[in-house]
C-alpha positions in Angstrom: -30.7 -5.3 -4.0 -29.2 -2.3 -5.7 -25.3 -1.6 -5.3 -26.5 1.8 -4.0 -28.8 0.4 -0.9 -26.2 -2.3 0.0 -23.3 0.3 -0.1 -25.7 2.4 2.2 -26.6 -0.3 4.3 -22.7 -1.3 4.7 -21.1 2.4 5.1 -24.3 2.3 7.9 -23.0 -0.6 9.8 -19.4 0.6 9.4 -19.7 4.2 10.9 -21.6 2.8 13.7 -18.6 0.6 14.3 -15.8 2.9 13.9 -18.2 5.6 16.0 -18.0 3.0 18.8 -14.3 2.2 18.6 -13.6 5.9 18.7 -16.1 6.7 21.9 -14.4 3.6 23.6 -10.7 5.4 23.1 -12.2 8.5 24.3 -13.3 6.8 27.0 -10.1 5.0 28.0 -7.2 7.8 27.3 -9.7 10.3 29.1 -7.3 10.7 32.2 -9.1 12.6 34.8 -12.7 11.1 34.4 -10.8 7.9 35.0 -9.4 9.4 38.1 -12.5 10.6 39.1 -14.0 7.3 38.7 -11.4 5.5 40.8 -11.9 7.9 43.4 -15.8 6.9 43.6 -15.5 2.9 43.2 -13.2 2.9 45.5 -13.5 2.2 49.8 -13.8 5.0 52.1 -12.4 3.6 55.4 -11.4 5.9 58.4 -7.9 6.0 59.6 -6.7 7.4 62.0 -6.9 10.9 61.6 -8.3 11.3 57.9 -10.8 9.8 56.1 -9.9 7.7 52.9 -12.5 6.2 50.0 -15.5 3.4 50.2 -17.8 3.3 47.6 -20.0 4.9 46.0 -20.8 3.4 43.2 -23.0 -0.2 43.8 -25.1 -1.9 40.5 -27.1 -4.1 42.6 -29.0 -4.8 38.9 -26.2 -7.1 37.8 -27.3 -9.1 40.3 -29.5 -10.5 37.5 -27.2 -11.0 35.0 -25.0 -14.5 34.8 -21.1 -14.1 36.3 -19.6 -13.9 33.2 -21.6 -11.2 32.5 -21.8 -9.0 35.5 -17.7 -9.5 35.5 -17.3 -7.8 31.7 -16.7 -3.9 32.2 -19.0 -3.8 28.8 -22.0 -4.6 31.1 -21.0 -2.9 33.6 -20.0 0.1 31.7 -23.3 -0.4 29.9 -25.6 -0.3 33.1 -24.4 2.8 34.2 -24.9 4.5 31.3 -28.5 3.5 31.5 -29.3 4.3 34.8 -28.1 7.4 34.0 -30.9 7.9 31.8 -33.3 5.9 33.2 -32.8 5.0 36.7 -35.9 2.7 37.0 -34.2 0.9 33.7 -33.8 -2.5 33.8 -30.2 -4.2 31.9 -31.5 -7.4 31.0 -34.8 -5.3 29.5 -32.2 -3.2 28.2 -30.7 -6.0 26.1 -33.7 -8.1 25.3 -35.4 -4.5 23.6 -31.6 -4.6 21.6 -31.6 -7.9 20.7 -35.7 -7.7 19.4 -34.9 -4.2 17.7 -31.9 -5.8 15.7 -33.7 -9.5 14.8 -36.9 -7.3 13.5 -34.5 -5.6 11.2 -33.4 -8.4 9.9 -36.0 -9.3 9.2 -38.0 -6.2 7.6 -34.9 -5.5 5.6 -33.8 -9.2 4.4 -37.7 -9.4 3.1 -37.4 -5.8 1.3 -33.8 -5.9 0.0 -33.9 -10.3 -0.8 -31.0 -10.4 1.0 -29.4 -11.7 3.8 -26.1 -10.0 3.7 -27.7 -7.4 3.8 -30.3 -8.4 6.5 -27.3 -8.9 8.8 -25.7 -6.0 7.9 -28.6 -3.8 9.7 -28.8 -6.0 13.2 -26.5 -3.8 14.5 -28.3 -0.9 13.2 -31.8 -1.7 14.8 -29.8 -2.9 18.3 -28.2 0.3 18.4 -31.3 2.3 18.3 -32.4 1.8 21.8 -28.7 3.0 22.4 -29.8 5.9 20.8 -32.1 6.6 22.8 -30.5 6.2 25.8 -28.0 8.5 25.1 -30.5 12.0 24.0 -32.2 11.4 27.5 -28.6 10.6 29.4 -27.7 14.3 28.1 -30.3 15.9 28.4 -31.5 14.2 32.1 -27.5 15.3 33.7 -27.9 18.4 31.7 -31.2 18.9 33.6 -29.9 18.4 37.4 -26.2 19.9 36.7 -28.4 23.3 35.9 -30.8 22.7 39.5 -27.5 22.2 41.3 -26.7 25.2 43.0 -30.5 26.0 44.0 -30.7 23.0 45.6 -27.1 23.0 46.7 -28.8 26.9 48.4 -32.4 25.0 49.3 -30.6 22.6 51.8 -27.9 25.4 52.8 -31.2 27.3 54.0 -32.8 24.2 55.7 -29.6 23.5 57.7 -29.6 27.0 58.9 -33.1 26.9 60.0 -32.0 24.4 62.4 -33.6 21.0 60.5 -31.4 18.0 60.2 -29.6 16.1 56.9 -33.0 13.7 56.9 -35.2 16.6 56.6 -33.1 18.6 54.3 -33.4 15.8 51.5 -37.1 15.0 52.6 -37.8 18.9 52.0 -35.8 18.9 49.2 -38.3 15.8 47.8 -41.1 17.2 48.5 -40.5 21.0 47.4 -38.0 21.1 44.5 -38.6 20.8 40.6 -37.8 17.4 38.3 -35.5 15.6 37.9 -33.3 16.3 40.8 -36.3 16.4 43.5 -37.6 12.9 42.4 -34.0 12.0 42.8 -33.8 13.5 46.5 -37.3 12.0 47.0 -35.6 8.1 45.9 -33.3 8.4 48.6 -35.5 9.8 51.2 -37.6 6.8 50.4 -34.9 4.2 50.6 -33.8 5.9 53.7 -37.0 5.7 54.8 -37.5 1.9 54.6 -34.6 1.6 56.4 -31.3 2.1 54.9 -28.8 3.5 55.5 -28.3 7.3 54.5 -24.6 7.2 53.6 -25.9 4.0 51.2 -28.8 6.3 49.8 -26.5 8.8 49.3 -23.9 6.6 47.4 -27.3 5.3 45.3 -27.5 9.2 43.7 -24.6 8.5 42.3 -24.8 5.7 39.9 -27.6 7.6 38.5 -26.4 11.0 38.4 -23.3 11.4 36.0 -21.7 15.0 37.6 -19.0 15.5 39.3 -20.4 18.0 40.5 -22.6 16.2 42.4 -20.3 13.4 43.3 -18.5 16.2 44.8 -21.8 17.3 47.3 -22.1 13.5 48.4 -18.4 13.4 48.3 -18.6 16.3 51.3 -21.5 14.8 52.6 -20.5 11.9 53.7 -17.1 13.3 55.3 -18.3 15.4 57.2 -20.9 12.6 58.8 -17.8 10.8 59.7 -15.5 14.2 60.7 -18.3 16.4 61.3 -18.5 20.3 60.6 -20.4 22.9 59.7 -22.0 21.6 56.3 -24.3 24.2 55.6 -20.9 26.2 54.9 -19.6 24.0 52.7 -22.8 22.9 50.6 -22.4 27.5 50.1 -19.4 27.3 48.6 -19.7 24.3 46.8 -22.9 26.3 45.2 -20.6 28.8 44.3 -18.1 27.0 42.8 -20.8 25.5 40.5 -22.3 28.3 39.6 -19.1 29.7 38.6 -18.2 26.6 36.6 -21.1 27.1 34.6 -20.8 30.9 33.7 -17.6 29.7 32.3 -18.7 26.6 30.5 -21.8 29.1 28.5 -18.6 31.0 27.9 -16.4 28.9 26.8 -19.2 27.8 24.3 -20.1 31.0 23.5 -16.6 31.3 21.8 -15.8 27.7 20.4 -19.5 28.2 18.6 -18.0 29.5 15.4 -15.5 26.3 15.2 -18.3 23.5 15.9 -20.7 24.9 13.4 -17.3 24.5 11.0 -16.4 21.6 12.3 -20.1 20.1 11.5 -20.3 21.9 8.1 -17.0 20.5 6.8 -18.3 16.8 7.6 -21.6 17.7 6.2 -20.0 19.0 2.9 -18.6 15.5 1.4 -22.2 14.1 1.6 -23.7 17.1 -0.2 -21.3 17.6 -2.6 -21.6 13.9 -3.7 -25.8 14.6 -3.9 -25.4 17.8 -6.0 -22.9 15.6 -8.2 -25.6 12.6 -8.5 -28.4 15.3 -9.1 -26.1 17.1 -12.0 -24.3 14.1 -13.4 -25.8 10.9 -12.3 -23.0 9.1 -14.5 -19.7 10.6 -13.7 -21.4 10.1 -10.0 -22.6 7.0 -10.4 -18.4 5.7 -10.9 -18.8 5.1 -7.1 -21.5 3.6 -7.3 -20.9 0.8 -10.1 -17.4 0.1 -9.5 -16.2 -2.0 -6.4 -12.9 0.8 -6.0 -15.7 3.2 -5.8 -18.3 1.2 -3.4 -14.9 0.5 -1.0 -13.9 4.2 -1.2 -17.3 5.1 0.2 -16.8 2.7 3.0 -13.6 4.2 3.5 -15.0 7.4 3.4 -17.8 7.4 5.4 -15.5 5.4 8.4 -13.7 8.6 8.0 -16.1 10.8 8.6 -17.0 9.5 11.6 -13.5 9.9 12.9 -13.4 13.1 12.0 -16.9 14.4 13.1 -15.4 12.8 16.7 -12.0 14.3 15.8 -13.8 17.8 15.5 -16.2 17.3 18.9 -12.8 16.6 20.6 -11.2 19.0 19.3 -13.5 21.9 20.3 -15.1 21.0 23.8 -13.1 22.6 25.9 -12.7 21.3 30.1 -14.2 23.4 32.4 
């Protein structure tokens, strides 16, 4: 195996590892997200004069796993992320695909480069490919649902003001609204029709939709069903709030576009400069590949690039 190929595999594996560690640290220190999740996974109870919390986030798919896996936070988080992207997917099937792709990548790299070490380093690369697909699908699906939510709330508000029940309103939303939000309400109504309580069906929707605005909507409905009140007015207020947040978010993205583009350019610049140096003077740039010190510098640089990209995205991302 050529030194350049070995360094490339080591750099990719290191970058993936560092990226995963950074994302885990960011998720752990995100106080607002933790508080919201704590509210959503705790239990709702009816006290005298007040309504406390009840579980909205259930993960029945974890029952298929051994107890030692179902009790681990890693597998619970992975299951929740998978449901956000593919509501009908199974965690066990996803893990099987990831393991198979890792083994396939191991076989291909080992045979192509005739190196067992390179094959071992390629295993996490293959296993990470399904997660990349899940993250991309999850982001696109959640963005589409959030964009459709204000119109869906207005639709439900008009249905309730026309005198229909909430159950009928959810059925009409499933029939009339476009995908993907229409499919979610259709699934909720189907679950209720099969005997599941409407409250539990609504809670199951939260496990498939990663949106604080959608969680506010479900929370308002659950509270109203316990305490009573004008649900249509509450939904109209939530719709106005969501639209205002979306306009603010679009404005923030517009004014931070220059900073984000600058950050991406700064991250890509070292790799581009190295490629240019290699073309113009291979002997000069080749020192990084032909010496032990140079190889270590490339591995460290690749990891720092990933950390820098995560830090830049963190800085230019403004919460609204």
